[in-house]
N, CA, C, O and the ligand as a Tripos MOL2 file, in Angstrom:
@<TRIPOS>MOLECULE
protein
  313   311    79     0     0
PROTEIN
NO_CHARGES

@<TRIPOS>ATOM
      1 N         -69.8720   50.4510  101.6990 N.3       1 MET1
      2 CA        -68.4290   50.8150  101.4930 C.3       1 MET1
      3 C         -68.1920   52.1740  101.6080 C.2       1 MET1
      4 O         -68.9690   52.9690  101.0800 O.2       1 MET1
      5 N         -67.0060   52.6270  102.3670 N.am      2 SER2
      6 CA        -66.7850   54.1640  102.7030 C.3       2 SER2
      7 C         -66.2080   54.6410  101.3800 C.2       2 SER2
      8 O         -65.5120   53.9500  100.6360 O.2       2 SER2
      9 N         -66.6040   55.9930  101.1550 N.am      3 ALA3
     10 CA        -65.9820   56.7380  100.0820 C.3       3 ALA3
     11 C         -64.4380   56.7800  100.1650 C.2       3 ALA3
     12 O         -63.8260   56.9330  101.2220 O.2       3 ALA3
     13 N         -63.8680   56.6310   98.9540 N.am      4 GLY4
     14 CA        -62.3650   56.5620   98.8640 C.3       4 GLY4
     15 C         -61.8190   55.2700   98.9960 C.2       4 GLY4
     16 O         -60.6180   55.1060   98.7810 O.2       4 GLY4
     17 N         -62.5390   54.3450   99.3180 N.am      5 HIS5
     18 CA        -61.8960   52.9350   99.4710 C.3       5 HIS5
     19 C         -61.2040   52.5030   98.0550 C.2       5 HIS5
     20 O         -61.7640   52.5920   96.9630 O.2       5 HIS5
     21 N         -60.2290   52.1470   98.2210 N.am      6 CYS6
     22 CA        -59.2310   51.6520   97.0240 C.3       6 CYS6
     23 C         -58.4840   50.2440   97.5500 C.2       6 CYS6
     24 O         -57.7750   50.0890   98.5450 O.2       6 CYS6
     25 N         -58.9030   49.2560   96.5110 N.am      7 ALA7
     26 CA        -58.5010   48.1050   96.8640 C.3       7 ALA7
     27 C         -56.9040   47.8050   96.5850 C.2       7 ALA7
     28 O         -56.2540   46.9420   97.1750 O.2       7 ALA7
     29 N         -56.4400   48.6310   95.6390 N.am      8 GLU8
     30 CA        -55.1690   48.8380   95.3290 C.3       8 GLU8
     31 C         -54.3010   49.3810   96.5740 C.2       8 GLU8
     32 O         -53.2950   48.8160   97.0030 O.2       8 GLU8
     33 N         -54.7370   50.3150   96.9720 N.am      9 LYS9
     34 CA        -54.2740   51.0690   98.2020 C.3       9 LYS9
     35 C         -54.1000   50.1810   99.4150 C.2       9 LYS9
     36 O         -53.0880   50.1240  100.1130 O.2       9 LYS9
     37 N         -55.3020   49.4470   99.5840 N.am     10 ASP10
     38 CA        -55.1600   48.3350  100.9130 C.3      10 ASP10
     39 C         -54.1820   47.4740  100.4110 C.2      10 ASP10
     40 O         -53.3600   47.1320  101.2620 O.2      10 ASP10
     41 N         -54.0080   46.9890   99.2190 N.am     11 ARG11
     42 CA        -52.8870   45.9490   99.0710 C.3      11 ARG11
     43 C         -51.6590   46.5560   99.1110 C.2      11 ARG11
     44 O         -50.8590   45.9050   99.7830 O.2      11 ARG11
     45 N         -51.1960   47.6050   98.6190 N.am     12 LEU12
     46 CA        -50.0480   48.3160   98.8240 C.3      12 LEU12
     47 C         -49.7450   48.3960  100.2650 C.2      12 LEU12
     48 O         -48.6870   47.9920  100.7470 O.2      12 LEU12
     49 N         -50.5800   48.8600  100.8480 N.am     13 LEU13
     50 CA        -50.5040   49.3120  102.4170 C.3      13 LEU13
     51 C         -50.3430   47.9020  103.0050 C.2      13 LEU13
     52 O         -49.5350   47.9140  103.9340 O.2      13 LEU13
     53 N         -50.8120   46.8060  102.7740 N.am     14 LEU14
     54 CA        -50.7730   45.5440  103.6090 C.3      14 LEU14
     55 C         -49.3560   44.9730  103.2420 C.2      14 LEU14
     56 O         -48.6560   44.4340  104.1000 O.2      14 LEU14
     57 N         -48.9530   45.1140  101.9130 N.am     15 GLU15
     58 CA        -47.4250   44.8480  101.5790 C.3      15 GLU15
     59 C         -46.4190   45.6570  102.2420 C.2      15 GLU15
     60 O         -45.3140   45.2040  102.5420 O.2      15 GLU15
     61 N         -46.8360   47.0080  102.5080 N.am     16 TYR16
     62 CA        -45.6370   47.7480  103.0780 C.3      16 TYR16
     63 C         -45.7200   47.2420  104.5950 C.2      16 TYR16
     64 O         -44.6540   46.9310  105.1280 O.2      16 TYR16
     65 N         -46.8820   47.1370  105.3160 N.am     17 ARG17
     66 CA        -46.8370   46.6750  106.5260 C.3      17 ARG17
     67 C         -46.1500   45.2980  106.8480 C.2      17 ARG17
     68 O         -45.4600   45.0980  107.8480 O.2      17 ARG17
     69 N         -46.3880   44.5160  106.0170 N.am     18 GLN18
     70 CA        -45.5860   43.1500  106.2440 C.3      18 GLN18
     71 C         -44.0930   43.2840  106.0130 C.2      18 GLN18
     72 O         -43.2340   42.6230  106.5950 O.2      18 GLN18
     73 N         -43.8610   44.3190  104.9960 N.am     19 ALA19
     74 CA        -42.4690   44.3390  104.7020 C.3      19 ALA19
     75 C         -41.8020   45.0530  106.0170 C.2      19 ALA19
     76 O         -40.7400   44.5930  106.4360 O.2      19 ALA19
     77 N         -42.4080   46.1690  106.6730 N.am     20 ALA20
     78 CA        -41.8910   46.8870  107.7580 C.3      20 ALA20
     79 C         -41.7590   45.8170  108.8810 C.2      20 ALA20
     80 O         -40.6930   45.7480  109.4920 O.2      20 ALA20
     81 N         -42.7990   44.9680  109.1870 N.am     21 ASP21
     82 CA        -42.7400   44.0640  110.1380 C.3      21 ASP21
     83 C         -41.6040   43.1290  109.9860 C.2      21 ASP21
     84 O         -40.8860   42.9280  110.9650 O.2      21 ASP21
     85 N         -41.4000   42.6210  109.0210 N.am     22 GLN22
     86 CA        -40.0830   41.6910  108.6640 C.3      22 GLN22
     87 C         -38.8950   42.3620  108.8770 C.2      22 GLN22
     88 O         -37.9600   41.7320  109.3710 O.2      22 GLN22
     89 N         -38.7350   43.7900  108.5280 N.am     23 TYR23
     90 CA        -37.5290   44.4160  108.9230 C.3      23 TYR23
     91 C         -37.5060   44.7520  110.3540 C.2      23 TYR23
     92 O         -36.4400   45.0120  110.9120 O.2      23 TYR23
     93 N         -38.6220   44.7600  110.9700 N.am     24 ALA24
     94 CA        -38.5380   45.1030  112.5390 C.3      24 ALA24
     95 C         -38.0150   43.7590  113.1800 C.2      24 ALA24
     96 O         -37.1580   43.7060  114.0620 O.2      24 ALA24
     97 N         -38.6590   42.6750  112.6050 N.am     25 VAL25
     98 CA        -38.2190   41.4210  113.1560 C.3      25 VAL25
     99 C         -36.6900   41.2330  113.0590 C.2      25 VAL25
    100 O         -36.0470   41.0460  114.0920 O.2      25 VAL25
    101 N         -36.0740   41.2750  111.8340 N.am     26 ALA26
    102 CA        -34.8550   41.3960  111.4030 C.3      26 ALA26
    103 C         -33.9350   42.0410  112.1660 C.2      26 ALA26
    104 O         -32.8910   41.5270  112.5680 O.2      26 ALA26
    105 N         -34.3880   43.4520  112.4340 N.am     27 VAL27
    106 CA        -33.6030   44.4350  113.3490 C.3      27 VAL27
    107 C         -33.3280   43.7690  114.7600 C.2      27 VAL27
    108 O         -32.2020   43.7010  115.2510 O.2      27 VAL27
    109 N         -34.5340   43.2610  115.3850 N.am     28 ALA28
    110 CA        -34.6040   42.7190  116.6610 C.3      28 ALA28
    111 C         -33.7590   41.7070  116.7860 C.2      28 ALA28
    112 O         -32.9880   41.6380  117.7430 O.2      28 ALA28
    113 N         -33.8120   40.7420  115.7670 N.am     29 GLU29
    114 CA        -32.8990   39.5070  115.7080 C.3      29 GLU29
    115 C         -31.3050   39.9870  115.7540 C.2      29 GLU29
    116 O         -30.4330   39.5880  116.5260 O.2      29 GLU29
    117 N         -31.2100   40.8500  114.8130 N.am     30 LEU30
    118 CA        -29.8280   41.2780  114.7430 C.3      30 LEU30
    119 C         -29.3090   41.7380  116.1440 C.2      30 LEU30
    120 O         -28.2460   41.3320  116.6130 O.2      30 LEU30
    121 N         -30.1680   42.6420  116.7910 N.am     31 SER31
    122 CA        -29.6270   43.2400  118.0810 C.3      31 SER31
    123 C         -29.3670   42.2540  119.1130 C.2      31 SER31
    124 O         -28.4180   42.2850  119.8970 O.2      31 SER31
    125 N         -30.4250   41.2390  119.0450 N.am     32 ARG32
    126 CA        -30.3680   40.1510  120.1830 C.3      32 ARG32
    127 C         -29.0070   39.2280  119.7780 C.2      32 ARG32
    128 O         -28.4790   38.5320  120.6460 O.2      32 ARG32
    129 N         -28.5850   39.2630  118.6740 N.am     33 ARG33
    130 CA        -27.3510   38.1510  118.4870 C.3      33 ARG33
    131 C         -26.0310   39.0380  118.5750 C.2      33 ARG33
    132 O         -24.9260   38.5070  118.4740 O.2      33 ARG33
    133 N         -26.1560   40.1480  118.7300 N.am     34 ILE34
    134 CA        -24.7360   40.9340  118.7970 C.3      34 ILE34
    135 C         -24.0610   40.3740  120.0120 C.2      34 ILE34
    136 O         -24.6800   40.2270  121.0660 O.2      34 ILE34
    137 N         -22.5940   40.0100  119.8520 N.am     35 GLY35
    138 CA        -22.1030   39.7510  120.8310 C.3      35 GLY35
    139 C         -21.9200   37.9620  121.2400 C.2      35 GLY35
    140 O         -21.0170   37.3800  121.8420 O.2      35 GLY35
    141 N         -23.2380   37.4340  120.5970 N.am     36 ILE36
    142 CA        -23.2340   36.0540  120.6560 C.3      36 ILE36
    143 C         -23.1650   35.2070  119.5970 C.2      36 ILE36
    144 O         -23.0920   33.9950  119.7980 O.2      36 ILE36
    145 N         -23.1770   35.7170  118.3630 N.am     37 SER37
    146 CA        -23.1140   35.0310  117.1480 C.3      37 SER37
    147 C         -21.8670   35.2330  116.6980 C.2      37 SER37
    148 O         -21.2570   36.2260  117.0970 O.2      37 SER37
    149 N         -21.2350   34.2830  115.7420 N.am     38 SER38
    150 CA        -20.0230   34.5230  115.0720 C.3      38 SER38
    151 C         -20.2010   35.5230  114.2220 C.2      38 SER38
    152 O         -21.3290   35.9190  113.9280 O.2      38 SER38
    153 N         -19.0250   36.0760  113.7010 N.am     39 LEU39
    154 CA        -19.1210   37.1280  112.7220 C.3      39 LEU39
    155 C         -19.8900   36.6970  111.3900 C.2      39 LEU39
    156 O         -20.7050   37.4340  110.8360 O.2      39 LEU39
    157 N         -19.5930   35.6070  111.0010 N.am     40 ASP40
    158 CA        -20.2550   35.0980  109.7900 C.3      40 ASP40
    159 C         -21.8050   35.2230  109.9570 C.2      40 ASP40
    160 O         -22.5220   35.8550  109.1810 O.2      40 ASP40
    161 N         -22.1790   34.6320  110.9190 N.am     41 ASP41
    162 CA        -23.6350   34.7300  111.3400 C.3      41 ASP41
    163 C         -24.1450   36.1670  111.4340 C.2      41 ASP41
    164 O         -25.1450   36.4750  110.7850 O.2      41 ASP41
    165 N         -23.5760   36.9870  112.1320 N.am     42 TYR42
    166 CA        -23.7510   38.1710  112.3280 C.3      42 TYR42
    167 C         -24.0030   38.9960  110.9640 C.2      42 TYR42
    168 O         -24.9890   39.7100  110.7770 O.2      42 TYR42
    169 N         -22.8770   38.7700  109.9700 N.am     43 LEU43
    170 CA        -23.0540   39.5000  108.7650 C.3      43 LEU43
    171 C         -24.0810   39.0450  107.8940 C.2      43 LEU43
    172 O         -24.4380   39.7100  106.9220 O.2      43 LEU43
    173 N         -24.6570   37.7580  108.2450 N.am     44 LYS44
    174 CA        -25.7500   37.1220  107.3000 C.3      44 LYS44
    175 C         -27.0790   37.8580  107.8550 C.2      44 LYS44
    176 O         -27.9970   38.2330  107.1250 O.2      44 LYS44
    177 N         -27.0410   37.9960  109.1680 N.am     45 LEU45
    178 CA        -28.2870   38.4970  109.7960 C.3      45 LEU45
    179 C         -28.4390   40.0790  109.3730 C.2      45 LEU45
    180 O         -29.5100   40.6320  109.1260 O.2      45 LEU45
    181 N         -27.1330   40.6890  109.3440 N.am     46 HIS46
    182 CA        -27.1340   42.2390  108.9980 C.3      46 HIS46
    183 C         -27.5620   42.2840  107.4200 C.2      46 HIS46
    184 O         -28.2400   43.2260  107.0090 O.2      46 HIS46
    185 N         -27.1590   41.2730  106.5880 N.am     47 GLN47
    186 CA        -27.6270   41.3560  105.3200 C.3      47 GLN47
    187 C         -29.0900   41.2250  105.0760 C.2      47 GLN47
    188 O         -29.7330   41.9140  104.2840 O.2      47 GLN47
    189 N         -29.5260   40.3300  105.7890 N.am     48 ALA48
    190 CA        -31.0260   39.9340  105.8780 C.3      48 ALA48
    191 C         -31.7830   41.0640  106.2350 C.2      48 ALA48
    192 O         -32.8870   41.2400  105.7200 O.2      48 ALA48
    193 N         -31.2150   42.0240  107.2390 N.am     49 ALA49
    194 CA        -32.0970   43.1740  107.9510 C.3      49 ALA49
    195 C         -31.8870   44.2920  106.5560 C.2      49 ALA49
    196 O         -32.8130   44.9490  106.0810 O.2      49 ALA49
    197 N         -30.7360   44.3120  106.1550 N.am     50 GLU50
    198 CA        -30.5270   45.4940  104.9090 C.3      50 GLU50
    199 C         -31.5170   45.1010  104.0090 C.2      50 GLU50
    200 O         -32.2730   46.0180  103.6880 O.2      50 GLU50
    201 N         -31.7820   43.8080  103.4090 N.am     51 SER51
    202 CA        -32.3860   43.7730  102.3140 C.3      51 SER51
    203 C         -33.9870   43.7430  102.5480 C.2      51 SER51
    204 O         -34.8060   43.9990  101.6660 O.2      51 SER51
    205 N         -34.3040   43.3810  103.9030 N.am     52 ALA52
    206 CA        -35.7430   43.7620  104.5770 C.3      52 ALA52
    207 C         -36.0250   45.2890  104.5440 C.2      52 ALA52
    208 O         -37.1290   45.7660  104.2850 O.2      52 ALA52
    209 N         -34.8280   46.0550  104.8560 N.am     53 ARG53
    210 CA        -35.0820   47.5070  105.0090 C.3      53 ARG53
    211 C         -35.3750   48.0070  103.5990 C.2      53 ARG53
    212 O         -36.3040   48.7990  103.4440 O.2      53 ARG53
    213 N         -34.6950   47.6260  102.6290 N.am     54 ILE54
    214 CA        -34.7330   47.9500  101.1770 C.3      54 ILE54
    215 C         -36.4140   47.7140  100.6630 C.2      54 ILE54
    216 O         -37.2150   48.5380  100.2210 O.2      54 ILE54
    217 N         -36.5680   46.1930  100.9300 N.am     55 ARG55
    218 CA        -38.1300   45.8590  100.3750 C.3      55 ARG55
    219 C         -39.0380   46.7300  101.0880 C.2      55 ARG55
    220 O         -40.0730   47.0670  100.5120 O.2      55 ARG55
    221 N         -38.7520   47.2220  102.4870 N.am     56 SER56
    222 CA        -39.6210   48.0540  103.0590 C.3      56 SER56
    223 C         -39.8260   49.4770  102.5840 C.2      56 SER56
    224 O         -40.8450   50.1640  102.6580 O.2      56 SER56
    225 N         -38.6640   49.7660  102.0920 N.am     57 ASN57
    226 CA        -38.7430   51.2190  101.5610 C.3      57 ASN57
    227 C         -39.3160   51.0870  100.2060 C.2      57 ASN57
    228 O         -40.1330   51.9590   99.9070 O.2      57 ASN57
    229 N         -39.0440   50.1230   99.2690 N.am     58 GLU58
    230 CA        -39.5900   50.0810   98.0370 C.3      58 GLU58
    231 C         -41.2920   50.0130   98.0490 C.2      58 GLU58
    232 O         -41.9980   50.6420   97.2610 O.2      58 GLU58
    233 N         -41.7930   49.1080   99.1210 N.am     59 ALA59
    234 CA        -43.0840   48.8270   99.2740 C.3      59 ALA59
    235 C         -43.7720   50.4500   99.6970 C.2      59 ALA59
    236 O         -44.8400   50.8350   99.2200 O.2      59 ALA59
    237 N         -43.1000   51.1140  100.4780 N.am     60 ARG60
    238 CA        -43.6010   52.5130  100.9530 C.3      60 ARG60
    239 C         -43.4750   53.4480   99.6370 C.2      60 ARG60
    240 O         -44.3860   54.2030   99.2980 O.2      60 ARG60
    241 N         -42.3300   53.3310   98.9710 N.am     61 ASP61
    242 CA        -42.4330   54.1120   97.6220 C.3      61 ASP61
    243 C         -43.6800   53.8180   96.7730 C.2      61 ASP61
    244 O         -44.3770   54.7410   96.3500 O.2      61 ASP61
    245 N         -43.9430   52.5870   96.5380 N.am     62 ARG62
    246 CA        -45.0090   52.0230   95.8320 C.3      62 ARG62
    247 C         -46.3740   52.6310   96.2320 C.2      62 ARG62
    248 O         -47.2230   53.1610   95.5150 O.2      62 ARG62
    249 N         -46.3610   52.4290   97.4700 N.am     63 LEU63
    250 CA        -47.5100   53.0820   98.0760 C.3      63 LEU63
    251 C         -47.8130   54.4500   97.8320 C.2      63 LEU63
    252 O         -48.8940   54.9320   97.4950 O.2      63 LEU63
    253 N         -46.4950   55.1380   98.0870 N.am     64 ALA64
    254 CA        -46.8610   56.8620   98.1240 C.3      64 ALA64
    255 C         -46.8980   57.1560   96.7410 C.2      64 ALA64
    256 O         -47.5080   58.1930   96.4800 O.2      64 ALA64
    257 N         -46.3730   56.4810   95.6840 N.am     65 ARG65
    258 CA        -46.6720   56.7130   94.2000 C.3      65 ARG65
    259 C         -47.9140   56.6810   93.8770 C.2      65 ARG65
    260 O         -48.4430   57.5460   93.1790 O.2      65 ARG65
    261 N         -48.7020   55.3470   94.5100 N.am     66 HIS66
    262 CA        -50.0600   55.0540   94.1090 C.3      66 HIS66
    263 C         -51.0680   56.1630   94.7220 C.2      66 HIS66
    264 O         -52.1190   56.5390   94.2030 O.2      66 HIS66
    265 N         -50.5080   56.6000   95.9490 N.am     67 LEU67
    266 CA        -51.4870   57.7890   96.4490 C.3      67 LEU67
    267 C         -51.4990   58.7830   95.7890 C.2      67 LEU67
    268 O         -52.5810   59.3160   95.5430 O.2      67 LEU67
    269 N         -50.2700   59.3350   95.2980 N.am     68 ALA68
    270 CA        -50.1260   60.6810   94.7170 C.3      68 ALA68
    271 C         -50.8390   60.4220   93.2490 C.2      68 ALA68
    272 O         -51.6000   61.3060   92.8550 O.2      68 ALA68
    273 N         -50.6740   59.4820   92.5760 N.am     69 ALA69
    274 CA        -51.2680   59.3360   91.1780 C.3      69 ALA69
    275 C         -52.7190   59.0590   91.1620 C.2      69 ALA69
    276 O         -53.4180   59.4390   90.2230 O.2      69 ALA69
    277 N         -53.2750   58.2960   92.3470 N.am     70 HIS70
    278 CA        -54.4690   57.8210   92.1390 C.3      70 HIS70
    279 C         -55.5070   58.8840   93.1610 C.2      70 HIS70
    280 O         -56.7370   58.9130   93.1920 O.2      70 HIS70
    281 N         -54.7580   59.5090   93.7580 N.am     71 GLY71
    282 CA        -55.3500   60.5460   94.8680 C.3      71 GLY71
    283 C         -56.5090   59.8390   95.7330 C.2      71 GLY71
    284 O         -57.6460   60.2970   95.8450 O.2      71 GLY71
    285 N         -56.0260   58.6050   96.3510 N.am     72 CYS72
    286 CA        -56.9040   57.8980   97.3230 C.3      72 CYS72
    287 C         -56.3780   58.0910   98.6600 C.2      72 CYS72
    288 O         -57.0070   57.4380   99.4930 O.2      72 CYS72
    289 N         -55.4790   58.7420   99.1040 N.am     73 ASP73
    290 CA        -54.8960   58.9540  100.3730 C.3      73 ASP73
    291 C         -55.9670   59.5450  101.2940 C.2      73 ASP73
    292 O         -55.9300   60.7470  101.5580 O.2      73 ASP73
    293 N         -56.9300   58.7400  101.7990 N.am     74 ILE74
    294 CA        -57.8940   59.3910  102.7010 C.3      74 ILE74
    295 C         -57.6180   59.6270  104.1700 C.2      74 ILE74
    296 O         -58.3810   60.1330  104.9930 O.2      74 ILE74
    297 N         -56.1220   59.0680  104.3900 N.am     75 SER75
    298 CA        -55.7550   59.1600  105.8590 C.3      75 SER75
    299 C         -55.4360   60.7110  106.1360 C.2      75 SER75
    300 O         -55.3610   61.1420  107.2870 O.2      75 SER75
    301 N         -55.2390   61.5880  104.9080 N.am     76 LYS76
    302 CA        -55.0280   62.9300  105.0430 C.3      76 LYS76
    303 C         -56.2230   63.8200  105.4370 C.2      76 LYS76
    304 O         -56.1270   64.9390  105.9420 O.2      76 LYS76
    305 N         -57.3340   63.1860  105.1430 N.am     77 ALA77
    306 CA        -58.7010   63.9280  105.3580 C.3      77 ALA77
    307 C         -58.7280   63.8740  107.0130 C.2      77 ALA77
    308 O         -58.4950   62.8540  107.6620 O.2      77 ALA77
    309 N         -59.0480   65.1350  107.5540 N.am     78 SER78
    310 CA        -59.2930   65.3390  108.9560 C.3      78 SER78
    311 C         -60.6950   65.6970  109.5140 C.2      78 SER78
    312 O         -60.8540   65.8620  110.7240 O.2      78 SER78
    313 ZN        -55.8350   54.1460   94.8210 Zn       79 ZN79
@<TRIPOS>BOND
     1     1     2 1
     2     2     3 1
     3     3     4 2
     4     3     5 am
     5     5     6 1
     6     6     7 1
     7     7     8 2
     8     7     9 am
     9     9    10 1
    10    10    11 1
    11    11    12 2
    12    11    13 am
    13    13    14 1
    14    14    15 1
    15    15    16 2
    16    15    17 am
    17    17    18 1
    18    18    19 1
    19    19    20 2
    20    19    21 am
    21    21    22 1
    22    22    23 1
    23    23    24 2
    24    23    25 am
    25    25    26 1
    26    26    27 1
    27    27    28 2
    28    27    29 am
    29    29    30 1
    30    30    31 1
    31    31    32 2
    32    31    33 am
    33    33    34 1
    34    34    35 1
    35    35    36 2
    36    35    37 am
    37    37    38 1
    38    38    39 1
    39    39    40 2
    40    39    41 am
    41    41    42 1
    42    42    43 1
    43    43    44 2
    44    43    45 am
    45    45    46 1
    46    46    47 1
    47    47    48 2
    48    47    49 am
    49    49    50 1
    50    50    51 1
    51    51    52 2
    52    51    53 am
    53    53    54 1
    54    54    55 1
    55    55    56 2
    56    55    57 am
    57    57    58 1
    58    58    59 1
    59    59    60 2
    60    59    61 am
    61    61    62 1
    62    62    63 1
    63    63    64 2
    64    63    65 am
    65    65    66 1
    66    66    67 1
    67    67    68 2
    68    67    69 am
    69    69    70 1
    70    70    71 1
    71    71    72 2
    72    71    73 am
    73    73    74 1
    74    74    75 1
    75    75    76 2
    76    75    77 am
    77    77    78 1
    78    78    79 1
    79    79    80 2
    80    79    81 am
    81    81    82 1
    82    82    83 1
    83    83    84 2
    84    83    85 am
    85    85    86 1
    86    86    87 1
    87    87    88 2
    88    87    89 am
    89    89    90 1
    90    90    91 1
    91    91    92 2
    92    91    93 am
    93    93    94 1
    94    94    95 1
    95    95    96 2
    96    95    97 am
    97    97    98 1
    98    98    99 1
    99    99   100 2
   100    99   101 am
   101   101   102 1
   102   102   103 1
   103   103   104 2
   104   103   105 am
   105   105   106 1
   106   106   107 1
   107   107   108 2
   108   107   109 am
   109   109   110 1
   110   110   111 1
   111   111   112 2
   112   111   113 am
   113   113   114 1
   114   114   115 1
   115   115   116 2
   116   115   117 am
   117   117   118 1
   118   118   119 1
   119   119   120 2
   120   119   121 am
   121   121   122 1
   122   122   123 1
   123   123   124 2
   124   123   125 am
   125   125   126 1
   126   126   127 1
   127   127   128 2
   128   127   129 am
   129   129   130 1
   130   130   131 1
   131   131   132 2
   132   131   133 am
   133   133   134 1
   134   134   135 1
   135   135   136 2
   136   135   137 am
   137   137   138 1
   138   138   139 1
   139   139   140 2
   140   139   141 am
   141   141   142 1
   142   142   143 1
   143   143   144 2
   144   143   145 am
   145   145   146 1
   146   146   147 1
   147   147   148 2
   148   147   149 am
   149   149   150 1
   150   150   151 1
   151   151   152 2
   152   151   153 am
   153   153   154 1
   154   154   155 1
   155   155   156 2
   156   155   157 am
   157   157   158 1
   158   158   159 1
   159   159   160 2
   160   159   161 am
   161   161   162 1
   162   162   163 1
   163   163   164 2
   164   163   165 am
   165   165   166 1
   166   166   167 1
   167   167   168 2
   168   167   169 am
   169   169   170 1
   170   170   171 1
   171   171   172 2
   172   171   173 am
   173   173   174 1
   174   174   175 1
   175   175   176 2
   176   175   177 am
   177   177   178 1
   178   178   179 1
   179   179   180 2
   180   179   181 am
   181   181   182 1
   182   182   183 1
   183   183   184 2
   184   183   185 am
   185   185   186 1
   186   186   187 1
   187   187   188 2
   188   187   189 am
   189   189   190 1
   190   190   191 1
   191   191   192 2
   192   191   193 am
   193   193   194 1
   194   194   195 1
   195   195   196 2
   196   195   197 am
   197   197   198 1
   198   198   199 1
   199   199   200 2
   200   199   201 am
   201   201   202 1
   202   202   203 1
   203   203   204 2
   204   203   205 am
   205   205   206 1
   206   206   207 1
   207   207   208 2
   208   207   209 am
   209   209   210 1
   210   210   211 1
   211   211   212 2
   212   211   213 am
   213   213   214 1
   214   214   215 1
   215   215   216 2
   216   215   217 am
   217   217   218 1
   218   218   219 1
   219   219   220 2
   220   219   221 am
   221   221   222 1
   222   222   223 1
   223   223   224 2
   224   223   225 am
   225   225   226 1
   226   226   227 1
   227   227   228 2
   228   227   229 am
   229   229   230 1
   230   230   231 1
   231   231   232 2
   232   231   233 am
   233   233   234 1
   234   234   235 1
   235   235   236 2
   236   235   237 am
   237   237   238 1
   238   238   239 1
   239   239   240 2
   240   239   241 am
   241   241   242 1
   242   242   243 1
   243   243   244 2
   244   243   245 am
   245   245   246 1
   246   246   247 1
   247   247   248 2
   248   247   249 am
   249   249   250 1
   250   250   251 1
   251   251   252 2
   252   251   253 am
   253   253   254 1
   254   254   255 1
   255   255   256 2
   256   255   257 am
   257   257   258 1
   258   258   259 1
   259   259   260 2
   260   259   261 am
   261   261   262 1
   262   262   263 1
   263   263   264 2
   264   263   265 am
   265   265   266 1
   266   266   267 1
   267   267   268 2
   268   267   269 am
   269   269   270 1
   270   270   271 1
   271   271   272 2
   272   271   273 am
   273   273   274 1
   274   274   275 1
   275   275   276 2
   276   275   277 am
   277   277   278 1
   278   278   279 1
   279   279   280 2
   280   279   281 am
   281   281   282 1
   282   282   283 1
   283   283   284 2
   284   283   285 am
   285   285   286 1
   286   286   287 1
   287   287   288 2
   288   287   289 am
   289   289   290 1
   290   290   291 1
   291   291   292 2
   292   291   293 am
   293   293   294 1
   294   294   295 1
   295   295   296 2
   296   295   297 am
   297   297   298 1
   298   298   299 1
   299   299   300 2
   300   299   301 am
   301   301   302 1
   302   302   303 1
   303   303   304 2
   304   303   305 am
   305   305   306 1
   306   306   307 1
   307   307   308 2
   308   307   309 am
   309   309   310 1
   310   310   311 1
   311   311   312 2
@<TRIPOS>SUBSTRUCTURE
     1 MET1         2 RESIDUE 1 A MET
     2 SER2         6 RESIDUE 1 A SER
     3 ALA3        10 RESIDUE 1 A ALA
     4 GLY4        14 RESIDUE 1 A GLY
     5 HIS5        18 RESIDUE 1 A HIS
     6 CYS6        22 RESIDUE 1 A CYS
     7 ALA7        26 RESIDUE 1 A ALA
     8 GLU8        30 RESIDUE 1 A GLU
     9 LYS9        34 RESIDUE 1 A LYS
    10 ASP10       38 RESIDUE 1 A ASP
    11 ARG11       42 RESIDUE 1 A ARG
    12 LEU12       46 RESIDUE 1 A LEU
    13 LEU13       50 RESIDUE 1 A LEU
    14 LEU14       54 RESIDUE 1 A LEU
    15 GLU15       58 RESIDUE 1 A GLU
    16 TYR16       62 RESIDUE 1 A TYR
    17 ARG17       66 RESIDUE 1 A ARG
    18 GLN18       70 RESIDUE 1 A GLN
    19 ALA19       74 RESIDUE 1 A ALA
    20 ALA20       78 RESIDUE 1 A ALA
    21 ASP21       82 RESIDUE 1 A ASP
    22 GLN22       86 RESIDUE 1 A GLN
    23 TYR23       90 RESIDUE 1 A TYR
    24 ALA24       94 RESIDUE 1 A ALA
    25 VAL25       98 RESIDUE 1 A VAL
    26 ALA26      102 RESIDUE 1 A ALA
    27 VAL27      106 RESIDUE 1 A VAL
    28 ALA28      110 RESIDUE 1 A ALA
    29 GLU29      114 RESIDUE 1 A GLU
    30 LEU30      118 RESIDUE 1 A LEU
    31 SER31      122 RESIDUE 1 A SER
    32 ARG32      126 RESIDUE 1 A ARG
    33 ARG33      130 RESIDUE 1 A ARG
    34 ILE34      134 RESIDUE 1 A ILE
    35 GLY35      138 RESIDUE 1 A GLY
    36 ILE36      142 RESIDUE 1 A ILE
    37 SER37      146 RESIDUE 1 A SER
    38 SER38      150 RESIDUE 1 A SER
    39 LEU39      154 RESIDUE 1 A LEU
    40 ASP40      158 RESIDUE 1 A ASP
    41 ASP41      162 RESIDUE 1 A ASP
    42 TYR42      166 RESIDUE 1 A TYR
    43 LEU43      170 RESIDUE 1 A LEU
    44 LYS44      174 RESIDUE 1 A LYS
    45 LEU45      178 RESIDUE 1 A LEU
    46 HIS46      182 RESIDUE 1 A HIS
    47 GLN47      186 RESIDUE 1 A GLN
    48 ALA48      190 RESIDUE 1 A ALA
    49 ALA49      194 RESIDUE 1 A ALA
    50 GLU50      198 RESIDUE 1 A GLU
    51 SER51      202 RESIDUE 1 A SER
    52 ALA52      206 RESIDUE 1 A ALA
    53 ARG53      210 RESIDUE 1 A ARG
    54 ILE54      214 RESIDUE 1 A ILE
    55 ARG55      218 RESIDUE 1 A ARG
    56 SER56      222 RESIDUE 1 A SER
    57 ASN57      226 RESIDUE 1 A ASN
    58 GLU58      230 RESIDUE 1 A GLU
    59 ALA59      234 RESIDUE 1 A ALA
    60 ARG60      238 RESIDUE 1 A ARG
    61 ASP61      242 RESIDUE 1 A ASP
    62 ARG62      246 RESIDUE 1 A ARG
    63 LEU63      250 RESIDUE 1 A LEU
    64 ALA64      254 RESIDUE 1 A ALA
    65 ARG65      258 RESIDUE 1 A ARG
    66 HIS66      262 RESIDUE 1 A HIS
    67 LEU67      266 RESIDUE 1 A LEU
    68 ALA68      270 RESIDUE 1 A ALA
    69 ALA69      274 RESIDUE 1 A ALA
    70 HIS70      278 RESIDUE 1 A HIS
    71 GLY71      282 RESIDUE 1 A GLY
    72 CYS72      286 RESIDUE 1 A CYS
    73 ASP73      290 RESIDUE 1 A ASP
    74 ILE74      294 RESIDUE 1 A ILE
    75 SER75      298 RESIDUE 1 A SER
    76 LYS76      302 RESIDUE 1 A LYS
    77 ALA77      306 RESIDUE 1 A ALA
    78 SER78      310 RESIDUE 1 A SER
    79 ZN79       313 GROUP 0 **** ****
């Protein structure tokens, strides 16, 4: 096991990547549907993309706070 390994960081990073992926999928779906969906459908997709964006931001913040508090951000090492 490498030095600086942190299971909590791994968990938070995975959570962030999944949330960011979901946001990317929601945005792709939204742009694909522009012009072909009804306004109601479009607004629902827009809402879904917006909440995915917020979840992704929150996950990123949790990760950043953990890295700062725990000092386990090995990606900064060069
Ligand atoms: Zn950590």
